[in-house]
C-alpha positions in Angstrom: 11.0 24.7 0.1 11.2 22.6 3.3 10.6 19.4 4.2 7.4 20.3 5.9 6.1 21.2 2.8 6.9 18.5 0.9 5.6 16.1 3.3 2.2 18.5 2.4 2.5 18.0 -1.1 3.1 14.2 -0.7 0.1 13.3 1.6 -1.8 15.2 -0.9 -0.8 13.3 -3.8 -0.9 10.0 -2.0 -4.6 10.4 0.0 -6.3 12.5 -3.2 -7.2 16.0 -1.7 -6.7 19.0 0.5 -8.6 17.8 3.2 -7.6 14.3 3.3 -3.8 15.8 3.3 -5.0 17.9 6.5 -6.6 14.7 8.6 -3.8 12.9 8.1 -1.4 15.7 9.2 -3.5 16.8 12.1 -3.5 20.6 10.4 -6.3 22.7 9.2 -7.3 22.5 5.8 -6.3 26.3 5.8 -3.0 25.8 6.7 -2.7 23.2 4.2 -3.9 25.3 1.2 -1.4 28.6 2.6 1.7 26.1 2.5 0.7 25.1 -1.2 -0.3 28.7 -2.1 2.9 30.2 -0.8 5.1 27.6 -2.1 3.4 28.6 -5.6 4.6 31.7 -4.7 7.3 31.6 -3.7 8.8 29.4 -7.0 6.9 30.9 -9.4 5.1 27.8 -11.1 1.7 26.2 -10.9 2.1 22.8 -8.2 -1.6 21.6 -8.4 -4.5 21.7 -11.4 -7.4 22.8 -9.1 -9.7 22.9 -12.4 -11.3 19.6 -11.5 -12.8 17.8 -8.3 -9.8 16.4 -7.5 -6.6 18.5 -7.0 -4.0 17.3 -9.6 -0.4 17.6 -9.7 0.7 20.1 -12.8 3.8 18.8 -14.6 6.0 21.0 -12.4 4.4 19.5 -9.4 5.2 16.2 -10.4 9.0 16.8 -10.8 9.1 19.1 -7.6 7.2 16.0 -5.6 9.2 13.3 -7.1 12.7 15.0 -6.5 11.2 15.9 -3.0 10.1 12.7 -1.9 13.9 12.0 -2.4 15.3 14.5 0.2 12.1 13.6 2.5 13.1 9.8 2.6 16.9 10.8 3.5 15.8 13.1 6.2 13.8 10.2 7.7 16.4 7.6 7.4 18.8 10.4 9.1 16.5 10.6 11.9 16.3 6.7 12.4 19.6 6.2 12.7 20.2 8.9 15.0 17.5 7.5 17.3 19.2 3.9 16.6 22.5 5.2 17.7 21.2 6.5 21.1 19.2 3.3 21.9 20.7 0.4 20.2 17.3 -0.2 18.7 15.6 1.5 15.7 12.3 3.3 15.9 11.4 2.1 12.9 12.8 -0.5 10.6 11.3 -1.4 6.9 11.1 -4.1 4.9 10.6 -4.5 1.1 9.5 -7.7 0.6 9.3 -8.9 -2.8 5.8 -9.7 -3.7 6.2 -13.4 -4.7 6.1 -14.3 -1.1 2.9 -14.0 0.8 2.7 -11.6 3.9 1.5 -14.4 6.0 4.6 -16.4 6.2 6.3 -13.6 8.1 3.4 -13.2 10.7 5.0 -15.5 13.2 8.3 -13.5 13.0 6.4 -10.4 13.4 4.9 -11.8 16.7 8.2 -13.0 17.9 9.5 -9.4 16.9 7.2 -7.4 18.5 7.9 -9.4 22.1 11.6 -8.7 21.8 11.0 -4.9 20.3 7.6 -3.5 21.4 9.2 0.1 20.5 10.2 -0.5 17.2 7.6 0.0 14.3 7.9 -2.6 11.7 6.6 -1.7 7.7 6.7 -4.5 4.9 6.0 -3.1 1.8 5.0 -5.2 -1.0 7.4 -4.7 -4.0 7.8 -6.3 -7.4 10.2 -6.9 -10.0 13.4 -3.8 -9.2 11.3 -2.7 -6.4 13.1 -4.1 -3.5 16.3 -3.0 -4.9 15.2 0.5 -5.5 13.6 0.8 -2.2 16.9 -0.4 -0.3 18.8 2.0 -2.3 16.7 5.2 -2.2 16.3 5.1 1.3 13.1 3.6 2.0 13.7 0.2 3.1 16.6 -0.9 5.3 16.0 -5.1 4.4 15.1 -6.1 1.3 13.7 -9.6 0.4 14.7 -9.2 -3.5 15.3 -11.6 -7.0 18.8 -12.0 -7.2 19.1 -11.0 -11.0 19.7 -7.7 -10.4 22.7 -6.1 -9.0 22.6 -5.2 -5.4 22.9 -1.3 -4.9 26.1 0.0 -3.3 26.3 -0.1 0.9 24.4 -3.4 0.7 25.0 -6.8 1.8 22.8 -9.5 0.7 22.9 -13.6 1.3 20.4 -15.9 -0.5 17.3 -17.4 1.2 15.5 -19.2 -1.3 14.0 -19.2 -5.1 10.6 -19.2 -6.6 9.8 -21.3 -9.4 7.6 -19.9 -11.9 4.7 -21.9 -13.7 2.5 -20.7 -17.0 -1.2 -20.9 -16.4 -4.4 -19.6 -17.3 -8.3 -20.1 -17.5 -9.5 -23.3 -18.5 -11.1 -22.5 -21.7 -8.4 -20.2 -22.8 -7.3 -21.2 -26.5 -4.0 -21.8 -25.0 -4.5 -24.4 -23.2 -5.1 -26.7 -26.2 -1.6 -26.2 -27.6 1.3 -28.4 -26.7 5.0 -27.7 -26.5 4.4 -24.1 -26.3 7.7 -21.8 -25.7 7.6 -18.0 -24.4 7.8 -16.8 -27.9 4.8 -18.8 -29.5 2.6 -17.3 -26.2 3.2 -13.7 -27.7 -0.1 -14.6 -29.7 -2.0 -14.2 -26.7 -2.4 -11.1 -24.2 0.0 -11.7 -21.2 -1.1 -10.5 -17.5 1.8 -8.8 -15.9 2.6 -6.9 -12.6 3.9 -3.4 -13.3 6.8 -3.2 -11.6 7.4 -1.0 -8.0 10.9 0.6 -9.0 10.5 4.5 -8.6 13.6 5.5 -9.8 14.7 2.8 -12.8 13.3 2.2 -15.8 10.4 -0.5 -15.7 11.2 -4.4 -16.1 9.1 -7.2 -16.8 9.9 -10.7 -17.6 8.4 -13.5 -19.6 6.9 -10.9 -21.5 8.2 -10.9 -25.5 8.6 -7.7 -26.9 5.8 -8.0 -29.4 3.4 -9.2 -26.7 0.1 -7.4 -26.0 -0.1 -7.0 -22.1 -2.7 -6.1 -19.3 -0.5 -5.0 -16.6 -1.8 -4.7 -13.2 -0.7 -3.5 -10.0 -0.4 -6.7 -7.6 -0.6 -10.7 -8.1 -4.1 -10.7 -6.4 -5.5 -8.3 -9.5 -3.7 -10.6 -11.8 -4.7 -14.1 -10.3 -8.1 -12.3 -10.7 -7.2 -11.7 -14.3 -6.5 -14.7 -15.3 -8.7 -16.8 -13.7 -11.7 -14.2 -15.8 -9.9 -15.7 -18.9 -8.1 -12.4 -19.9 -4.9 -14.2 -20.4 -1.8 -16.0 -20.4 0.4 -15.7 -17.5 3.2 -17.2 -15.0 2.7 -17.3 -10.7 5.2 -18.5 -8.2 4.3 -22.1 -8.1 2.8 -21.7 -4.4 0.0 -19.5 -5.6 -0.7 -21.4 -8.9 -1.2 -24.6 -6.8 -4.1 -24.1 -5.2 -5.8 -22.8 -8.3 -5.5 -25.1 -10.3 -6.3 -27.9 -7.9 -9.9 -25.9 -7.9 -9.9 -26.1 -11.8 -9.9 -22.5 -11.7 -6.4 -22.1 -14.0 -5.0 -24.9 -15.5 -1.0 -25.3 -16.6 -0.1 -24.7 -19.5 2.0 -26.9 -22.2 5.4 -25.7 -22.0 8.1 -27.3 -23.9 10.4 -26.1 -21.0 9.7 -24.8 -17.8 10.9 -21.0 -16.6 14.3 -21.8 -14.7 13.6 -21.2 -10.5 15.0 -17.8 -9.5 16.9 -17.1 -6.4 15.9 -14.6 -4.3 18.4 -13.0 -1.7 18.0 -11.0 1.4 19.5 -7.6 1.6 19.9 -5.1 4.0 22.1 -1.7 4.0 25.3 -1.3 5.6 24.6 2.0 7.5 21.9 0.4 9.1 23.4 -1.1 12.4 20.7 -1.3 14.8 20.1 -4.2 16.9 16.5 -4.8 15.0 17.9 -5.0 11.6 20.7 -7.2 13.1 17.7 -9.9 14.6 15.7 -9.5 11.5 19.1 -10.3 9.3 19.4 -13.2 11.1 15.8 -14.8 11.5 13.8 -13.8 8.5 15.3 -16.7 6.2 14.1 -19.1 8.8 10.4 -17.7 7.3 11.7 -17.4 3.6 12.8 -20.3 1.7 11.3 -21.1 -1.3 7.8 -19.8 -2.7 
């Protein structure tokens, strides 16, 4: 197995078909099919189940891809570090942004950054719970805006940049809105709407969910807001997201006995990345974050 074959597997899994992967990789579909067939022959395992309309990874293929992505991330990071060493400015920099912050906050910063470093590509990943720390630890990101409850990985530094205040909300017609002095434990009587942890290499975490509580888990905050507005359950939102919805009457704030403690947020970065772009962003990012 080589890195190019791993890139083929990764593209097929992300894009959902051999043809779409070939388009992304700028290769002929036959070349993509040949790479997979040769790997299956060399490894002696079936990597894709082709019995349906959509190619799906087998258990063996999933294992190869999960482990292989670690190699791809490490390879890409090594190339970026070498390029940064040569010019001083990274060719690409990735920020893993906790989804409690609306990405729109960063557009003024991005304008400044692109004027200063027009040849540096910037990627902003939306991550949840342990996702920012995981992206930093696995080398998928050089910078992370992350909740401080989790231990920073080795080889990183961090600084506080603000906090996020969560509020419990539900649809105005939800039965929980009629109760007073609610506690997180008493909310277990109703379905909780949660956003999935995006960490890849760590066990999935959840916050403000009770052990015996039925949940509906979605992939991002817009989906969570949609489910809450549809009356499907109860949950917490960052105050900055919740307040406009409460003002419009789409959601109401639940009568809690105690509000959740504000959650501190940190900006963290890898200490093995020392390019000019990273140094500039670590200096200026805190000015655009603050409280959520």
